[in-house]
N, C-alpha and C positions, 0 to 999 in steps of 0.2 A: 445672855450672861450679864452680870452686874457686879458692882463693887461699891461699898458704902463707907463713908467717912463720917466721923463724929467731930463736929466743929466746936471750937472752944470760945463761944461767945459771939456777940454781935459784931465786935470790931474785926475779928478774924474773918467773919462772913462778908463784911463790908469791903475789905481789901480784896478778898478772893473773888467776889462776885463782880465788883466794879460798879460804876455808875449805871443805874437802870439795868443791871445784870449784863452789861456789855461784854465782860470777860467770859461769862458762861456761854453767851450766845456765840462768841467767836470760837470758843473751844468746841462747841457742838458742830458748828459749820466746818471747821478745819479738820477735826478728828472723827467726824461722822458718828457721833454718839448722842445720846439723850441724857440730860442732866435734870434731876429732880431734887429740889430742896424743900424739906419739911422740918420745921423746928431746927434742931441742932444736927440733923442728919442730912447729908448730901449723897445722893446715889447717882452713879453713872451706869447707863445701860447701853448695850450694843453687841455687835459681833465680837468674838474673841480677839481678832486681829486689830480691832479698834479699841477695845477695852485695855489692852496691854499698854500701848503708848499713852492713852489718856490717864490710866492709873499711875504710870511713872511721872507724868506731868504733875498730877495733883500731889503725889508724894513729895516731889521737889518743891512745888510752890508752898506747901504747908511747912516744910522745913525752913524755908526762907522767911515766911511770914512769922512763924513762931520764934524765930531768932531776932525779931524786932525790926525787920526790914520791910518798908512799904514798897509795893510794886505798882507801877503805873501801867496803864493799858498797853502802851507800846512795848513795855518790857514783857508783859504777858504774851504779846504777839510774837516777840522774839523767842521766848521759851517754847512756844508752840512750834515754831519753825525748826528749832533744834531737835525737838522730839520727833517731828515728822521726817527729818533727815536720818532718823535711826541712829543718831549720834549717841555715843556712850558718855558724853560730857556730863559731869555732875553740875547741874545748874547752881546748886547752893555754893559750890566752890567759887563761882564767879561773883554772885551777888552778896556773899558774906565776907568777901575780901575787903575789909574796911580800912581805908587809908585815913588816918586821923589828921585833921587840920584844926586850926585854932579859931575858927569862926563859929557862929551859932549852928551851922550845919553839922559840926562835930566830925563828920567823916564823909568821904567820897568813895564810891564803889565802882568798879568796872561794870559794864552793862552787856558785853558780848565776849565771846571766846577770844577774839582777836585783841580786845582791850585787856583781858586778863593776862594773856601771854605777854603783852607790852609792859604791863605793870611788873610782872615777874622778871622780865628782862632787865628793867631799870634797877630792880633790887640786886640782880646778879652781876650785871656788866657795868664797866666804867663809862663806856661810850655806847649809846643806843640811838639808832635812827628809826624814827616813826614816819613811814611814807604811805600816803594814801589820800583819798578825797576829803573834801570838807565835811564836817559833822561827825567824824569818826573818833573824836576825843583825843587826838594826838597832843595838842597843846594843853588842854584842860587837865588831862591825867598827869602829864609831865609836871605841870604846876603843882598839882596835889602832892606828888612825890617830893618835889622840892620843898614845899612848906612842911611836909611831914619830916623830912630829913633835918630841916632847921629846928623844928619843934623838939625832935629827939636828941639834938646836939650832935648829929652825925656830920654836919658841916657848920661852918661859922657864918656863911653868907650865901645869898642867892644872887646870881647874875643873869639878867634877862637881856637878850639882844636880838636884833633883826637887821637885815640889810635894808637900807633906805634907798631903794632903787630909784624912786621917782625924783629924788633930789641928787642922784648921782653920787651919793655918799659925801657930798660937799655941802654941809649944812650951815656954813658960816654966814651965808646971806640971810638966813631966816632970823626973825626977831626973837628976843628972849634968851634965857639961859639954856643949858644943854637939854634939860628935861622938857622944856617948852618946845625946843626945836624938833626933838624926835618923838614927842607925844603922839602926833597923828599916826605914825608908823607902828607904834608900840601899844596902841589902844587895846587890841585884843588881849595882850598880856596883862595889862592893868585890870581889865574886866575879870579875867580868871583869878587874878590875885586878890581882888576885892571880894570875890565870892568865897574865898577860903581864909581870909584874915580880916579882922576888924579894921575899919578905915583909919582910926587913930594909930593903931599898931603898925599898919603899913607905912604911914607917914613918918612915924618915929624911927622905924627901921631904915627908911630911905634917908632920913636926916643923918643917921649915924653910920651909913654905909653898909649896914647889914644886908639891905636889898639895894642892888644897883641896876639901873635901867640905862642902857646905852646902845647907840647904833654900832653895827659890826665894825665900822671903820675905827672905832675907838679901842678895839681889842688888840690892835697891832702892838708888838713889842712887850706884851705883858705875859706873866706866868701866873696862872690862876690856881692857887693852892687852897685846900680846905673849902671848896666851893661846890655848889650845885649850879651848873650853867645850862641855860636853855637857849638854843638858837632856833628861832621860829622863822617860818617862811623861807626855809633854806633853798627852795627851788629858785630863788632869786640871787643865789651866790654864784660867782664865777669860780672856776677851778682854783684860781689863785687865792680867792677869799676863803674857800673851804679849807685849803691847805693851811692858810694862816690861822684860821680858827681852831682847827683840830690840834695844832701844835702849841696852843696856849694852855692845854691841860696840864695842871700841876699835880703835886702829891695830895692824896686823900680827897680827890675831887671826882665828880661825876658829871657827865654832860649828856644832854639829850638834844638831838637835832631833828626837827620836824619839818615836813614839807609835802607838797603835792606837785609831782613832776609834770602834771598836765596843766598847771596854771602859772607858769613862769612869766614874769613881767620883764625879763631881760630883753633888750632890743635886738631885733634881727636874728641873725644866726649865731649870736654870741654863745660860746660853750656854757653848758649848765654843770656847775660843780656837783650838784646832788646826783646827777646821772653818772658822772665820771666816778665819783667816790664809791657808788654802789657796785661798780665793776672791778675796782682795784682793791677794796678793803673787805669784801664780803666774806672772805675765808680767813680773815685775821682773828686770832684768838684774843678774847677780851672785848671784841666789838660785836654787836648784835644788830641785825637789820630786821625790823618788824614791818610787814606790809599789810595795810588795811584795804578792805574792799567795801562795796556797797552794803554788805551784810553787817558791817560794823557801824553804819550810820545810825545815830541815836537822836537825830532831829526829827522834824515832822516827816511823816511817811512820804509826802510829796518830794522831799529832798532826795530820798532813795530813788524814786522814779526819775527825777531829773538827772541824777548822776548816771543811771543806767542808760537813759536816752543819749547822753553825750558820749558815753563809752561805746554805744552801738554806732553812733555817727563816726567816731574816731576809727573803729574797726572797719567800717565800710569804706572810709576814705583811704585807709592803708591798703585795703584789698584792691581798690580801683587803681591806686598808684602802682601796685605790683603787676 
């Protein structure tokens, strides 16, 4: 059995095939088909049970590419996994969800089903928790949604905060002004911000207070109206800090809390606010918890393997303790 596609030019073929045809080779290997490219025609051959998912994959990939979206090799690999799982997910719904930002990149898109659900949750709910391992886009996508909300006039400012665990939230002894004191702890937030907004615009917005970067300790006693607030590294919050932060939310504001409960830097057996809040607020209307897994990691494929290795170790340790 076979199915043939008519490609629309060399650029479409270049994106679809990948460097040195690496995408086609991966599809052949994973979906057990043969792929032949001659001129503008691309033909897939194989058994019917293999042609069906392969055909669906190419249908989706071409929709995405023809809508102007460039797909990298690791994104093609993720698309293959989705198809192999017999999922009915429309891949183009994920990759064509364009979050407009004000940098040269113009827009950011989710890369996995979990990321798409996270972005949709941020649009719908006033408080969203993004919980999961490193590399799943929790902070990056939250920043994209914040910049997008500011760009559209949905909020008047962005507030970025993190608990400064290493300094015990007491930053007075460090040299410099407030931004210089907390800069080491907030560097990942700056990195994401500079990726979505021109450097001079970031500086101007910070000078005028449109963008505020502050340690969690500085949130006490405030009411944050008309703001998009991101609390990053929330696994380092105590229950008291988490309660304090959540009660800062004012009118016409939205907040996103991100963290990885497996990587807390809190000393000893100190209670974890992120773990507690997930048990007491999970059923509250207006709040959404989004949980990421290794499937949502969009960094180097070795990062996925590393995360899985540590998850396996943690499960074995828990089993031995039981």
